[in-house]
Each structure stands twice: as C-alpha cells, then as structure tokens.
Residue, then its C-alpha position, 0 to 999 in steps of 0.5 A: m598464845a596471847d601475851k596480855q600483860f604485854e599488850d596491856r603495857a603496849t596499850g597503856a603506852l600509847m594511851g599514855a602519851l596520847i592522855g599526857e598529850a591532851l592533857a596539857v592542852g590547856p596549860h600549854w606553854y606557860y613560862n610564867l608560872d605565876e599566869l599559869r597558877a593564875a589561869h588554872g589554879a594551884w594545881i592542874s588535876d584533869y583536862t582543861t580548856p585553853r583560855p582565850g588567846r592561847y596557843h590552842e585557843g577553840l579546842k575543848a577539854g580532852e582534845s589533842s594539839q598537832a602532837g597527838l594527831l601526828l601521833e595518831l596518825t603514825m598509829r593509823s598507819l601502823a595499824e593499817r599496815g601491819a608493821y612500819d611502812e615509811a611510803d605509807f607514812c609519807q603518803r599520809l602526811d602529803r595527803d592527809f595532814f600537809p594540806l590542813i597547815d600552811g607553813t605558819p606557827n599558828n595554823g592547822p588542826g590542834g592550833y599550833t606546828s612545830q617548828s620541824i614540821r613548818g620546815t618539812w612542809r615549806l621544803r615538801v610543799k612549797l618547793g617540791k622536794p622530795w622525802g628524803e631531802v626535806s628534813g630540817w636542823a629543829d631540835d624540838t622533840e617533834a619526832a619522839e612524839r609520833t615514832l613512839a608508836i613505831a617503838v611500841r610496835n618493834a618493841r619485840d625487836l629492838r634492832a628493828l626498832a632502832r632502824d625504824v625510828s631513826s629513819n622516820t626521825a630523819l624524815t623531818q629532823k636531820d640533826g644527830v643528836v636529835g637522832a640519837m635522842t630520839t632513838a634512844y628514848c624509843l629503845a628505853l620505851g621498847l625496854l618498858v613494853q617488854g617488861e622491864t623498869f625505868d631506873g639506873a640500870i636501864t644503861g646497862k641492859l642497853m648497851a649490852h645491845v650495842r656490844d653485841g651489835t644489835l643497836p647502831f651506837h658506837s661504842v669504842t673508837k678502834a680500827d676495822e679489818d682493813g685497819v682504818a680507824d672508824g672515824p668522821e670521813r667514814p659515811r654514816h646514814a640515819g641510825q648510826f650514831p658516833s656516841p651511846d650517850a643518849l643511852i648513858g646518860m639516861g641511867y644517871i638520871a634514873g639513879a638520882a630520881l630514885d637516890p634519897a639524897v637527891r631530891i627536886e621538890p615538888a616533883w614539878k620542878v624538874s621543869q626548872v632543873y632541866g629546862m622548860p623550853c622545847a629542845v630535847y636536852h630538856q625534854f628527855p631528862a625531865a621524861y626519864h627523872l619523872a618515870a623513874r620517880f613515879s614507875g608505879d604511879y601514872e597520875a603523879a608522872v604526868l600531872h607533875a609533868v603538866n603543872g610545871g609549864g613551859q613545854n609541858q606537853a611533851r614533857a607529859m607525852l614523853t613521861g606518859a608513855l613510858v609509865g604508861a608501859m610500865v603500869g599498863l592500860g589498867g594503872i591508867p585513872e579511868r577518867f582519863v581514859r574517857g575523858l580523852d577525845r574519841h576515846e574508844e576510837r583510839l583505845a581500839l587503835a592502840r590494841t590493835i597495835a599491841a596485838q601486832a606487836a604481840r605476835 
C-alpha cells in the first residue's frame, strides 16, 4: 500500500530545494545588503529576474542556475535507474554537462560554475583523469545541493543514505569535514522525509544510529579486537568520519532557534550571524536555524534565507529541502510551484523518486 504522506514529504523536499534555489537566482550574491534592497526592494517575496551585469544575467524569473540543473541531473539518474547508480551519474556528467562548461566561473548553463565543479572539470576533461581522482578541496555546499536527492531516495535506509551520499560527495569534494557535514545534512533530511521534525532532538535520533553501527561516524576512541587504537594510521574511505560533531552541532543550532531567550531578529539576519559566504560552515548552520524556527512555514523559511543576501541561493536551497520535507508538497505555496520553470516536468520527476523511495 502506497504511503502517501511519505511521498508528499519526499516530493516536498525535492521541489522545496528546486524552488528555493530558483527564488535566489535574481538576488544571488549581493554581499552589500543596501545594493540588494536597491535592486530588488525591501523584501523579496517571489521569483525575480537577475539585473544586467549580475551572475545569472540572461535567466528569467523562475529559472534555475547550475545548482538547480545539477540537482535535476541527479534526480533524472535516480528516477531512470531506480536507485543511486554512480556509474550512470558520472556518465551523465561526462556526456550531458561537462561539454556545456569550459572550466571558467561565468560560463555554461545557469551563468555560473562553482569552484568544486570547475576543479573536477579541469581534472576530468583537460587532464583526462579517471573518476575517483578528480575531486578537489573546495569547501562549498556544491555536493550537498545535488546529494539531497540521494538522501530523499534513500530516506528509509540510513545506512545506504550515508554510503551513497558520502560516495557521491567524494567525486568532487575530498575534504573530510565537507564530507562529514554534507552527509550529516543529508541524514537529517532523510529523517525529516521519514516524518521527524527538525528540533533539538534531531541529534539524539541520529546518534542512536551511530551507536548501533548504522552510521559511519566514529564516536568513542577505543581499541579494536586486535588491541590497535582507532587512530589516524588506520585507513579510511569516503563515509568513514572521525567525529560525529556534524551530527551533534545541528541539534544545538536547532535548540537555540527554538529557545525564546535566543533570538535573531529579523530571521534573515542568520546570514550575518553565521556568515554570508559559500563555505559549508556558514551555510549549514543558517539552514538549520531557519528550518527549526520555521518548521511549518515553507514561505517564511525560504524567503528569510533569500533576503539575507550573500550566498542566499545555497541557503535557500538547503533550507527549502528541509522545510519542504516537513510540510510536504501541500505546504509549499502554489505560486512558488507554478512559477518554477518547467514545474510540471520537475514535479513528475520528484514524484517518481518519491514513489520509488516509498516502495
């Protein structure tokens, strides 16, 4: 029997991410908030067209930049293969995406290519290195912006979720902290698709899966059966993380967001508290705060993410997935769904993945 509530949450997570990303295309990367307000008004409440000379010039309101297109590429691979197929994903990048970019920032579909994708393109296309040897040290949220689809697909199997997300992340980003924070974010998203709420208890729920061996985060230093300490000399692979702090930190952030004695007002100022740049250690905390504070209000969550400026596109995309999972597709304003470019096609894609995940 189909689990319609689960499917609605899964669909909401995917559409929530696509919508959040597209809402920030026009006002993307304004680090001067006076310039942002002058260009787009005191409060951005819907899709906007990028101003001439901005990063995504040429796109229309409701269209996606490369972040949204790479998420869609991942979704197509999942939908057509029925599960995460890394070889298929890599083939799609080689065949359908890399020929459209040239390794420079302001080029290709969507008008801008992230640092991690530029580095991977150079190693893969220019130097001809095989997959598995083309990741770089960029600390942005690029991998999380696509692996969130894998998290939705594997939401009912957290072990597979951690394995597949960490493996996909390592294709373009090799830094262990980036991998841990990306995997932690996706695990939280998986729990929300299952029906949990993003609050201070999220850490305990995830740590229970660490302790039972489901999740590959190291929590206690001890000797193994051979008496050898689990130290840095022991070989690790993608998805084996030396610390669970990426799981623990989100619970403190969510708890603070819900504490009446700890307030960020207005909420869009999370960008100033946690930082406006692109790195994971700025973006994930802001998304966690907004998801906890506005767990039942998709519009408020993503619009505060957008109106905070800076790297508001990643902030809105990551927040949109978390809150979209909690409210489901039915909790996302209809104008946001209908205003998204190719919304019917993308909604069908999201529903296909949601149905596969439910089964």
